[in-house]
N, C-alpha and C positions, 0 to 999 in steps of 0.2 A: 504493500500500500504506500509506504514512504517513497519507494522508487517511482511509482506512478505519479504521486503528488509533486515530486521534485521535477519530473519531466514536464508536467503541466505548468509548473511555476517557472517557465522559461520564456524569454522574450521571443525566441524563434518559433515556438509553438503558438504563442499569442499572435504573432505576425501571420502565421500560416492560417489560423482560424479567421483572422480579419480579412485575409485575401479571399477565402472561400465565401465569406459572407458577402463580399463585394461582387464576386462572380455570380452569386445567386440573383442579385439585383441589376446586373449590368445591361441586360438585353432589353428589358420591357419598355422603357421610356427614355427620352432625352430632350433637352431644351433646343429651341430654335437655333441658338448660337452654334450648335454642333454642325448644322448645315454649312455654316461659313467655314468651320474647321475642316470639314470634309473636302470642300471645294479648294480651299487654300492648300491642303495637303496634296491633293491630286495635281494642282497647278505647280507646286514646287517640284513634284516628281518629273514634270515635263520640262522643267528648266528653272533655275533660280535667278539667273542674271536678269536684272530689270524687273524682278518679281513685284516689287512694291509699286511699280507704275502700271501693272496689269489691272484690267477691269474684269470682274466676274459677274456676268449678267444675272440679275436677280439676287445677288449677294453683296455683302459689304466689301468695301475696299480693305485689303489687309492692313490691320492696325496693331498686330502683335509683333514683338521683337523677333529676331531671327532664330533664336534657340527654340522657341515654341513652334515656329513655322517648320523647322527641321524635325521636331518631334511629331508634328502632324503628318509630315511627309513620310517619316519612318513608319508611323502607324498605318498610313494608307498602303505603303509598300508591304507591310506585314500582312495586312488584310488580303491583298492580292496574292501573296505567297500562299496563305492558307486556303484561299478560294481555289487556286490552281491545284493545290495538293489534294483537296477534297474531290475535285473533278477527276484527277488522275486515279485516286483510290477507288472512286465509284465505278470507273471504267475497268479497272484492273481486278477488282475483287467483287464477284457476283453477290456475295452475302452482305456487302456494305449497304447500310440503310440509305436509300436514294433520297429520302425526304430531307436529308441534311443539305443537299445541293440547293434547292430553292430557299432553304433557311439561310444559307450563307449569302444569298444574293439580296436579302432584305436590307433596307436602310437601317433598321435597328441593329443588325449585325455589324454593318459598317461603322455605325456610331459606337458600338461596343468596343471596337478596336481603337477608336479615337480616344476612348476613356482610359485606356491602359496606362499612359504616362502619368496621369493624375492619380490613379489608383496606386501605382508603384511609389509615387511621391508620398502618398498617405502612409504607406508602410514604412517608408524611410523616416518620416516625421515621428511615427510611433517609436521607432528604434532610437532616434536621437533624443526624444523626450526621456526615454529610459536612461540614456547615458548622461544627460544633463540635469536630470531631476535632483533638486537640492536636498535629498534625503539619503540615508544610508541603507535602510531596510529594503531588501529585494522585493518584498511583497508590496510595499508602498510604491516603489518604482513601477512595478507591473500594473498597479492600480491606476497610476497616472497615465501610463501608456494606453491602458484599456479605456479610460475616459475619453481619450482622443480617438482611438481606433474604432470604437463601437458607438461613437457619438452620432445620433441620428442626423444632426445638421451637417456634420462632416460627410457622412455617407451620401446624404441627399445632394450635396454640391458636386462631389467628384463622380459618384457612381450612378446616380439617377439623372441629374442635370447634364453631367459631362463637362463641367467647368474646370478650369486649371488652377484655381487658387492655391492648391497644395504644392504646386511645382516651385514657385518662387520661395515659398515659406520653407520648403525642404532645403533649398540651397542656402537660405539665410541661417537656418539652424546649423547646417554643416559649417558655415563660415564661423559661427559662434564657437562651435565645438573645436575648431582648428586654430583659433587665435593664439592659444598658448602651446599648441602641439606642433603646428606648422604655419607660421605667421603668413608667409607668402601665399600658401594655398587658401588661407582665409580670404585674402583679397580676390583670388581667382573665383571662389565659389560665390562671393557676393556679386561679382560681375555677372556670373551665370544667373543669379537671381534677378538682376535688373534687365537681363537680356531674355528672360522668360516672361516677365510682366513688369510694367512700369511702376506698379504699386509698391514694389520693393524699395523704391526711393524714399518712401515715407519715413523709413527708420534709418536712413543714411546718417543723420546727425549723431546718433548714438554710436554707430560704427566708427565714425571719424574720431570720436573721443576714445574708444577702445583701442584703435590702431595706434593713435598717438601716445597713449599711456603705456602700451606694452613694448614698444621698441623705440630706439633713437630716431630722430627726424630723418636721417639718411636712409634707414631701412624703410621707414614709412613711405618715402618718396619712391623707393624701389617697388613697393607694393602698388602704389598709384600708377607707376609706369607699366607694371605688369597688367594692371586692369585695362589700361588704354590699349595695350597690345592684344589682349584677349578680346576686347570689344571690337577692334578693327578686324581681327581674324575671323570672328563669327559672322561678320557682315560681308566678308570677301566673296562668298558664293553668290551674294545678291548684288554686290557692286564692287568694281575693281578700284574704286576711288578710296583714298585714305581719309578724305574729309566728309564725303557724302554720308557715311554711317552716322555721324553726329547730327547732320541735318535731318536725316530720316527719323532718327530717334526723337529729336526735339519736336518734330511735326506731330508726333503721336501723344505728346504729354498733355495736351488739352483735353483728351478723351473724345469719345464718340457722341457725347451728349452736351447740351447747353442748359439743362434743367437744374433747378435748385436741388432737386433730389430725383435720381433715376430709380425710383422704387425703394430706396433705402429709408428706413425709419430713423432719420436723424432729426436735428432740431428744425431744419428747413422744411422737412416733410410735414411736421405738425403745425408750422406757422403759415405756410402758403398753400394755396390750392394746387392740385396736380397740374402738370404741364406748365408751371410758371418758369419762365426763363431766368437764369441767374444774372442777366443783364438788367433786370428790374431794379429800380432805384430804391434805396432805403436810407433816409436821412441824407440825401444828396449823393450817396455812393452806391455803386452797383452791389448787389448781394454777393457776387463773385469776389469783389474786392474786400468786402467785409469778411468773407470766409477766409481769404488769404491772410488778412491782418490777424484774425483770431488764431489761425494755425501758427503763423510765425511767432506770435507772442507766446503761445503755448509751448512751442518747440524750444524757444529761448528759456522759458521757465523750467522745463523738464531737464534740458541739458545743463543749465546752471546748477540745479539741485543734484544732478548726477556728478558733476565736477566737485561739488562741495560735499559729496558723499552723504547727502540728506535723503537720497533715493538710490536704490541699487539697480543693477542692470535690468533684470526681468520686469520689475515694476515700470521702469522707464520705457521699455519696449511696449509693454501693455498699454500705458497711457498714451504713447505716441499713436498707436493703432486706434485707440478709442477716439482720440482727437481727430485723426484723419477721417474716420467714419462719421462722427457726429457733427463736426464743424465744417467740413468741406462740402462744396456744392458738386454736382455731377457724379455723385457717388452711387454705386449700385448696391443692392441689398447684400450680395455675397462678400462685400469688402470688409465686413466685420470679422471674417474668418481668422485673420492673424491674431486678433485679440484673444480668441479662445485658446490658441496655442500658447501664447506668452503667459496667460493667466495660470495655466497648469504648472509653469516653472517658477512661480513666485513662492518664496519660502514663508508661508503662513505659520506662525507659531501654533495656532489652533487650526488644524486641518479641516475642522468642520466649517470654518469660514470659507475656505477654499472650495469645498464641495458645494456649499450653498450658493456662493457667487457664481461658480461654474455652471451649476444647474440653471440658475436664473438667466445668465447670459445665453446659454444654449437654447432655452425656451424662447427668449426674445428673438434670437437669430432664426430659429426654426419657423416661428410664426411669420416673421418677415419674409423668409424665403417662400413659404407656402402661399402667402397672400400674393406674392409677385407672380409665381408660376405654379399653379396647383397641380403638381404631378405626384402621384397618379391622378388622372382626371376622375374624381369621385364627387 
């Protein structure tokens, strides 16, 4: 019995169970954004050079950074590989169930393959939470990982919707994990985070503090140079220019919306009617400008307290994520995701406060997600 329990009390078995839970839900539904991801992935397979200038009739212009586009194209390639393999086996083996062939051709199956990178990132986050958890007991570490891995809001975003929020967060956590283990790799993984989704930039101020505190200025600038190199290299398949990558990236920072809230339950959502543009004036200034001023002042306050050691690392990351979601305009409902992850890593003296806070934030997030896109349709 002890042997069985010790095996169950292992992060690898927990990850395996979490993977199978996601496989159970992966096929049945997906959000409309996955249609964009499918088209972009196929488009990148046809050729990446000049990709960001391509138009896809009936779909959005590509607005994700290159790493995510490459992951979409890899997923599309993997789908095609499996589809061809199924066709080959069906023809070669008479006993093979032929109904799998039309199943493979459905849009749901294609969407399922597009969800795989985010699902794998989910598992990666569960593993890094286990490694970074500010507790010594293995059981508590596993519990914290479980709260993430089996969280309904997390599964809803990556496995049912097919959104990619977990990918940048996974790279952010890896960057944190490596700051004292391999400083330059920490810079590399943060670059991968911002090249998977622009929302990773929200917590850049905290990382600048960490990088500067952990190494001399000379080594810090080596890390920044390495980031620039990685940034340009990942854009190379899309543009052969050394300067255009920065232009392309900056063009996507404004987001795909100009609303005060794009379905996110933040302060602007509760103050203004739906479809209000953030160019609307408030006391002589646009709401967009008010949100930027509020965020900048909040970031300065958080970073100042981090430098003065009045607030520690994970609370600062949590509050930056909360500020970005609740004070910024043009925010989507799924952008509360990082706050859930960082909340799990805060070292509460009384763990009951952590569990209560995490449950409350999860419910708030889940209801917001479901109100925005009620999947399954019931």
